[in-house]
Structure formats: C-alpha cells, structure tokens
N, C-alpha and C positions, 0 to 999 in steps of 0.2 A: 152794428147789432145792439150795442149797449147804450142805454139812456142813463145809466147810473152815474157816469162821470159828470153829467150836467145837473145833478141835483143841487139845489141851494141848501143853505144851512137848515132851514125849517123842514124841508123835505127829508134831509138826512136824519134829523132828530126824530121825525115822525116814523120813518122806516125803522130806525134803531129801536124805538119804543115798541113797535109792532113785533120785531124780532125778539126782543127781550121778553115780551109777554108770552110769546110762543114757548120760549125756554122755561119760563116760570110755570106754565101749565104742565110741562113734562117733569119738572124738578122733583116732585114728591114721589114719583113712581119708583118702586123697588125693582130695578132692572137687573138682569144677569145675562149670562151667555145663552141661556135657554129660559123658557117659562113664560108665565102670563105677563110679567112686567115688560118684556121686550115686545110681546104681541100688543099690549096696550099702547106702548109707545108708537109702534108702527100704525096703529089705528089713528092716532093723532096726526101723524104725518100724512096718512091717506086722506084725511079731511082737507089737506092743503094742496096736494098734488096727486096725479095719477100714479098709483102704487100697486104692484103685484106682490103678494107674499108667497113664500115657499117654505114648506115644512120638510125637513130631512130627518129621518127616524134615528133614534138612539141606536148605537151599535154600527152605524154605517161607516165603512172604511173610506177615508178620504186621504189618499197618499199615505203618509206614515202615521196619520192620526186616526182616531175613532171618535165619531160624534158622541158626546157624553150623555149620560142620563139627564132627564129634565128636572130642574129644581124649581120648587115653588115654596113660598113661605106665607103663613097667615099671621103669626104672632111670635114674640120671643121676649123674655125678660129674665132678670135676676132679681129675686125677692130676698130682702134681708130677714133675719131671724123673726122679726115681728110680722112678716108677710107683706111689707111695703116694697113696691117695685123701685129699685134703685138704679137699674138700667132697663130702659124700655124701648123696644123696637118701634112702638107706635109713635114715639116722640121723634125718633130719628132712625131711618132704615140703615144707616151706616153702623149702628150699634152691633149688628150681627156679622160675624165672619161670613162673607158671601159664599153660598153653597154649603153651609153647615148642615150636617145630618141631624135628624131629630133627636132631641134630648128631653128627658123629664125626670130629674133626679134632685135629691138633696145631698149637699156635700159641704165639707168644711172649706173655709176660705183658703187654707193651704193648698188644697187640691184644685180649687177653682182658679187660683192665680195662674196655673199653668195654661189656662185657656183665655187669658185676658191680654189685650193689646192696647198700649197707650203710646203717647209721644211726650216723653218727659221734658224735652226742650220747648214744647208748646203745650203747656199743661191744660189749656182750655179747649184744645182741638181734639176731635175724634178721628182716629185713622181709618182709612179704608183698606181692608185686607180681604183676601179671597183664598179659597181652597178648591179650585175647580177640578183638579185631576187627582186629588188625594183626599179620601174621606176623612173629615175632621169636623170639629165644631169649635166655636169660640165667640167671644164678645169683644167689641171695640168700645172704648170709653175714654173720657178725658182722664188725664193723669190725676187731676184734682178729685175726680170721682173715686178713683181707685185708692187714693190715700185716705179717703174717708171711710173705706170699708173696714169694719171691726171684725175681730175674730168671732167665729160662730158658724152656725150651719145655715146655708143659703139654699133657697129654692131656685133651680135652674130649669128653664123651659124654652125649648125651641120647637115650635109647631111648624115643621117643614116636611116636605116630601122630596125624595130623590129616587126617581123611578123611570122606567122606559117611557119615552115621550118623543119630543121633536126639538130640533134646532130650527128656529124660524128667522128668516131674513126678508128684507124688502128690497124691491128693485123698481126704479122708475126709468122707463126707456122713452127717449124722445127721438123720433126718426128725423134724419136730415136728408140732404140731397145725395149723400154717399153712404155706403155701408161701413166705411171706416169710422171708428168710434173714439170718443173721449170718455174716459172713465173718471167718475168722481166718487170717492169712497169715504165713508166715515163709520166709526164704531158707535153702536147704540146700546151698549150693554152695562154702563156704569150707573149705579143708583145715586141720585142726588149729588152729582159732581157737575158743576155748571160749565167750567172751562174745559176740563178734560172729559169731554163727552158731548154735552148739550150744545156748546158753541159750534162744534163741527156739524152736528145734526141740524142745527138751526140754519147755519149759512148754506149748507147743502140743500135744504128744503127750499129756502128762498131763492137760491140760484136756479133750481129747477123751475120754480114759479116764473122767474124772470125769463127763462129760455122758452118756456112752453108757448106754442103757437107762433114762434118766430121762424123765419126762413133761415134754416141752418145748413151750413156746408157739411158739417160732421153730424153723425148721430151721437147721442149722449146716453150714457148708462150711469145712473146714480144708484149706489149700493148703500143700504143701511143695514149693517151687519154686526154680529158680535165679534169682538176683537180676536185676532189670530185664527181661531177655529172657524170663524165665519168666512174670512178671506180664503182660507185653505179649502173649505167646503165649496165655496162658489167657484174657485179655480178648477177643482176636481170635476165639477158638474157642468162646466161651461167651456170646454176646450175649443169649440168652434168659435164662440164669441171672443175668446182670448186672442185668436188669430187676427181679429179686426181692430184691436186696440192700438191706436197710434200715439196717444198721449194720455196722461192720467195724473190726478191729484188726490192725495189723501189729506183730508181737512181735520184738524184737531187743535185744541188749545188756542182758539183763534178769536176769543172774545174779551181777553183781559187788556190791561193798559200797556203791555209791553210792546216793543217794536217787532216788526215782522222778521221771521226766520224762514228760509226755504232750504230744505234738505234735498240735494240733488238725487236723481235716479242713479241706479248702479252704472248706467252708461256714462254719466258724468257730463256729457255735452249733447244730450238729446234736445230736440226742439222745445220740449216743455221746460227743460232746465234753462235754456236761453231766454225763452219768453218770460218765465217767472223772474229771472234776474233783471231783465230789461224793465219790466213793469215796476218792480220794487225799487229800481234805481231812480225812477221818476215819480214814485207814489207820494212823495212829500212827507213820508215818515221814516224814522230810523229803520234800517233793514240790514240783514246779514245773510249771506249765502253759506250754507254748510255742505261739506262733502258727504258723500254717501257713507253709511256704516250699516252693518247687518243687524242693528239693534234699533228698536224704536216702535213704530206702529205698523200698520198693515202694508206700508210700502215695502217692507222687507219680504213679504210674501209675494207681492207682485214682481219684485226685483230678484226673486230667487233665481239661481242660475238656469234652471230648466225653462223659465219663462223670460227672464231679463226684460220685462216690460219697461217702457219709458214712463215711469210713475214716480213723481216726487212727493214731498210732504210739505204743506204750507201751514205754518204756525205763527203765533205771536210769541209769547214766552215758551221756551222749549220745555217739553215734558221733563219732569224730574229736577228741573233747575230752580223752580220757584217753591218756596216753603209750603204754600197752600196745596201743592200737588198731592192728590190722593188723601185729602183730609176734609173735614167738615168746613174748613175755611174756604174751600173752593165752592163758594155759594153764589147766590144770585147777585150779591153786592160786589163780588169779585169780577164779574163780567159787566161791561159797560155798553149801554145801548149804541152810542156813537161808534164804538170800536167794532161792534158787530156789523153795523151798516158799512163802515169803511172796509172791513174784511170782505164783505160781499162785493163792494165796488172793485177791490183789487182782483178778486177771483174773476169777475166779469171782464176786467181789462185784460187779464191773461188769456181768457178765452177769445176775446176780440183779436188778439195777436194771432192765435192759432187759426181762427176762422179766416183771417184776411191775409195771411202770409203766403205769398206766391211770387213767382218770377214774372217779370215783364220784359218787353223788348222795345228799345228806343227805335222809333220808325224813321228818324233822321239822325243816324249815328255819326255822320261825317261832319265834324264841326258842331258847334253849339247851335241849336235851333234859335231863331230870333223870337224871343219871348215877348218883347215889347209890343210888336204889332198884333200879337194874340191876346193882349191884355193880361199877360202873366208876369210882367216885370214892372215894379213900381206901383203907382196908384195906391190903393188901400192895403196892399199886401205888405206885411211886415218883413223885416230882414230874415227871420227864421223861416217864414213861409217861402220866401224866394230861395233860400239856401236848400230847403227841403226839395223844391222842384229841381234845382240844379243837381243835387245829389242823386235823386231818382233817375233823372235823365242820364247821368254819367255812368251809373252802375247798373242800369237796366240793359244788360247784355244777354239775357236769357239764362244766366247762371246765378246771379245774385238775387236772393229773395228780399222782400221788403224788410224783414228782420235783420238780414245782413247789412242792409243800407242803414237802418236805424242804429245798429251797433257801431258801424264804422263812422257814421256822421255824428253820433252823440245826440241826435234829435229824437224826440219821443215818437214811438211807432205810430200813434194816432195821427200825428202831423205828416209823417212820411206816407201813410196810407191815404190821407186826404189829398196829398200832392199827386199821388199816382192816379187816383180817381179823376182829378181835374185834368191831368195830362192826357188821360184816355179820352175824356170828353172832347178835348181839343185836337184829337187825332195824332198826337205825338207819341203815344205809348199804346202797346197792345199786350194782352196776356200771352206770355211765351209758352207756358206749360202749366198744367195743374194735374199732377199725377193722381190727386185725390178724386178727381172727377171721372177717372177711368172705370171705377167700380161703382156704378150707380145702383140705387135701390131697385 
C-alpha cells in the first residue's frame, strides 16, 4: 500500500518541506477548543483532503461533560501608564490566557500581577495557559517583560466573547473493502504551538492524502478535534461507529528531533500495539515503547473502560518532558521538515502492517517444499529473503499471522509480507482466514 518507504533523500526533503509549509500556514491562527480559530484551521485542512465538519451546540451534555460556551477573541493588550502596548496579542496570540473573559479596565500593577503568567527559568519564553472550564482572564508574557513593568496604572483590554455557540470538529472518512475501521485522531485546538498540535494535524492530513484513492482493506476515520472535550463529544455522538473501530492512533508531538515514543493502548497487547512496536524496532531511529497510563492525550478517552478501544499514541518527544512544551519556544523552528516526513513514513508503515496482517496456510506442510526447483532458493535472493520464505512456510499453519512470524523471526514485516505474496504466487501458500473480510461494505 505504501510508497513512502521507497522515497529517496531528495523526495523525503521535498515532502518534509511541503509538510512544514502546511504547518506554517496554520501556525498564526488563534485556535481554541471552540470558535473561529478551529473552524479556520479545519478550512485549511479541507483544502487538502475531503473533510466534513460538525457543530455541536453549547450546553449539550456528552457523558459527564457539557459542551462549553464558544470563545472568540479579536484583540488584547496591556498598556503602560503612557498608553504604550507592552503586551500585545497582535504580536503573539499566546499572550492571552486562552478562554479569557472580556476585560476593559485600568488597574495598578499590584492587582494586575495576579493575572500574569511567566516562566522564570526560561525568561525569554511565553507560556501557554488556558481557563476552559472556569471563567477567568489573564496574560502570558516573558519573565523579562514582567520584570520591566514599573509601578503605576495600566490599561487592560481583552476584546473577547464567551457565549452560546458551537464546538466544531472535522472528520475525514475513507471507505475500504470492509466496514471495520482504523481511527486516526489528533487535537487541533492549540494556538501557535508547532509540535504539540500542528505536527499531529500535519501528519494526519498528509496520511489521509496518502491513503485517499487507494485500495484499502480497512475503512479509515480521521478526526481533527479539540482536545479532551472533542474526543468525548465524538464518542458520545458516534456509538455505532465506535463498534467498528479495530485499531487506532493518536498523533501528537511528532515533528521535533527526538526519537519515537509509542504509548500502548489500555489493552497493552492489541494488534496496533504490536504493529507499532514492530515498525519502530525496524525504523532506523531511536524508539521507546511506553506502557499505558490514564493521563496524556485523547487516547485516554478512547481507552476509557466503557470503550476500551485499541488506540495507542505515537509521539517523538513525550508531552511535558521537553522544556519547549506549552511555550512560545514550541515554534516552527522546533519542528523539522525531515522529521515530519519520517513520522509520516512510520505511520504509513504501521498501517501497512495492519492492512496486510493475516493468516496463511502452507499447502505442502509435510516436510519442507523444494524451493530450488521453483526458483525460490539461491540465485539472486539474499539470505534474509530465503529465511523469510522458510519462516513463512513453517509458521503458516492457519493460526500464526504474518506479524506473529515477523516478531518470532526478527525479520521486518515488509519482507515477511513479500515472502508470503511470492509463495502464494508459486502455489505454496493460501490465505487461511481473514475475519475482517466477513463484514463487507
């Protein structure tokens, strides 16, 4: 299915630059869990892939949560006693506490400081802070900026609205040969954070582009949603679709220079967990497998006990472990074009495993078939190719999947899959079962 593994260096570089350019176009937008920013972002995604958008009204009950009021912002600033803007939303949208209620006051610095957020250990960075579910207001600024504020009366203005509206999310559905689905989910709600937000959005968008128009075994559902409340809302509104999800990935923090990390699903040994671990073992980059925990991104919603879906989370640097996380330093320079392209390649490789993993049966199971007279032994075939054929023949008993064989042999899945296809062509192997094909579209 995937052609991404065959890309040469120049093609990888070109793809990475295209992906980085897409993220750059989205970077200035002031996103939040509701409002015009996320709708504008979905509009950019819709220009790349087929995307349906859905509006869920404020006040809608979704399990134990309620869809919040819609937040939009036009301008915000702090003006010094001379009227000069010393903190300006127009220069950086991280300057405002996300979801701040409207404010238009004059106040002394002593009172204003109770609404200011900085990072003293990184005095040149602006923090990202939110107040989604508690009405409040505030400004985020560099610590250097705050130390330069002198006593006096400051003008404080946040030109925002917080009123009944909608939560909006986007969904791209690609029909396959079966109704069983693979879910790809990313959060699209953070303003001007390149790795923690836009890298996942970008890789998911380009992955959907890569899959579109292909002959797919599974159907694919891509979700571009606000974090936490978006996943909960989608789950509450799509109980029928939930029943069809067989595998899933949450994509986030996947564009920086760190090595890969995969967080397992709650099940711990689901096929997606094994497929991701196998691909990462052979991907050529440093990689680590993390056990499931009920904290993190939207995998914790999909893996909540009532659903217990087989959904893992693929990252490079793990959220909260790199200093740039939730700061202005998570900028377009922090994500790397080639890392975006390679993250896309790894995602496609994981899906290749899921698409092609099935059981086969050896048609000549009594003794080893004579490979030489069939042109399958020696010649131009390398040692690992021959070993792949032998492993596939030996373990194709109708019970071992190709992923089982790849894991037991230590041979990369793509080579095991190629061996199975060749052995089928030669009449030595047949598909034993494919439960996924029982439920056709």
